[in-house]
N, C-alpha and C positions, 0 to 999 in steps of 0.2 A: 503495501500499502504505499502510495505515497507520502508525502510530511503535512500537503494540504488537506487529505483527506478527515473529515470529521469522525469524533471515533461515536458508537453507538449512542457511549452514556450523554456527550456533547447533541447527541443528534435526538433522543429520549428528552434533555431537558431544554431546548430548547422548543422544542413541541410541546411541552407541557407553561412554559414562557407563553410561547401563540396562545392555547386554551387560555390560559386566565388573563390573558389580556384580552382577551376577545370577551368572555366572562363579562369580566371588570369594564369595558365599551355599555354591553348591553346594561347593568346595570345602571353605571351612570347615568345614560341616554331615559334608562323608566323610572329612575329618582326626579330627572329635570323635568320630562313628564307628568308626573306627579308630582311637584312643586309647581309646574307652571297650572296646570288643572285646580290647584285649593286656592292659589293666588288668583284667580281668574272666577273661584265662588265665593271665595271672598269679597270683591271686590262690586260683582252684583248684587250681596248679603248688604254691605255697605250702601252701597250707591239708592237702592229698591227695596228692601228691606227695614235697615237699619241705619240710616243714618251717624257721623259721628261728627259730632259741634263744636267747635268748642266755647264758652262763655265769652264774651266780654262786656264791660261795663256790670253795674253794684245793682240794676237794677231788681235782682229775685234774691240779695241777700236778704236773709242768709240763708236762703235753700240752698242757694248757687253764689257763686265769688267769681269775678273776673278769673280767667286764664284756668276755669273748670273744665274738663272735656268729659260731656253728656252723650249718651245714647238717643236715640230718638225713634220710635217705632212708628213705623208712616202706615196707615187707613187703619185706625184703631178710631171707635164710637167716641167722642169724648163725652166728659162727664162734667160737674161744675168743679171747681178744684183740680182742674187739673193743669198740668204746669204746659203750655204746646210751643212747637215754632215754628213761626210762620214767615213768610216771605214780606218784606217794607222797602222799596224804595233799593231794589238789589242787594238787598241787606235782610243775613236771617233774626229777628229776632222772639227772646223769649218770656212768653210773659203765661200767667194763670187765669184762666178762664173763668169768667164770673159771672157771665147772663146769657141765655140763648136769645133768636129772634124772639120776638113776640113776648116777649120779657120787660116790666118795663122800672127801672135802675134810678134807685135815687142816692145820694148823697150829701148826706146835713156836714156843719161847720166843722163836725169833730172828727169827720173821714169814716164816720160809719156808713154802711151800702146799707144798701136796704131793696131785697127784690120783692116787686111785685107787691111792694108793703113791707113784705115781712124784713125785719133786720140777719143780714146774714153773718153763720157764726163762720170767724174767719182763725181757725187755732193758732196758723203757719205763719202771724203777721208776729212783730216781738212792738210795733207801735203803728199806731193807722193817722191818717193825714189826708186832710184833703187835697192835694199835690197841686198840681198844673193840670185844672180843670178848667177850661172853655168849651164845654157846652153846654145847653141846656136846659136844665136839670129839672122836673123830674125827665128821662130819658127812655122813649122805645128802642129797642133794637130791631132794629128790620129784619125780614125773615131771609132763612137762610146766614145770617152772621152770626157773632160769636162778639159779645163786649169781655175784651181784657185788661190784665192793672198786674201792672208788676207789686211786688209784695216791700219792696220798699218804697211807698208813695209819697214821700214826699219830692223821691228824685226820678220817679220812673215818668218817660215817655209812653203814652197808654191810647185804651178807650178814649181817656177822657180828655184829649185835644182832640179837635177836629183833623189836625192835622194828622194826623194816626186813624180816628177814630174806629166805627166796629169793623172786623176782619171779619171777609168772606172764606167761605171751604176752602176757593179756588186755592187759598191763599198761604192756608195751613199743611206746613211739612208731615207735623205729628205732633205724639207725648214724649213728653222725656222719660226718661221712665229709670236710670240709673246712674249716676254718677265713675266714670272709668278713673280717673283723675283729678286731684291727688291720690294717690295709695291711699291713705289715712283718711281719706271721705268716700271712699268705693261704696257701692252701692246703691241700694235702688232710692231713688227718689217719690219725697211725698208734700 
């Protein structure tokens, strides 16, 4: 045999290495495809079912704070007291649902809210305030709309202002369900 001819052991080692490389390539491709599918599903869920938003501002303190990251559930039926995200002038605002279409809302000088003449129980508030209210009270919420207010009533720009007014169903992105960040406040929102 000539000196350039590989031995049987060398050929077996080369064959074994080639098989291992082929299996490694298949495993790598399979892993990459799996990661791409998981990423695509995560993007679809994040945009269509449960978008993630970062809160900006203090209108909902103490429930949410500036910089909090929250998850929004799209397509749920809203109830009084739910915190919602809605579109307004190319922004997403976060406020609490106070009244529905057809209901009459009144707010006294101390910031007490009345729905159809009944005082609204608002255990989530730390202080009541009339805030910036330039609508004519009592105010009847138009059909198909929501009257929303921030929890930090003295600073919140909300349905009490003619600038924002009542929010239509089409504007509502969804209901805030839980806080993702900061981790020490991770959990359901109410």
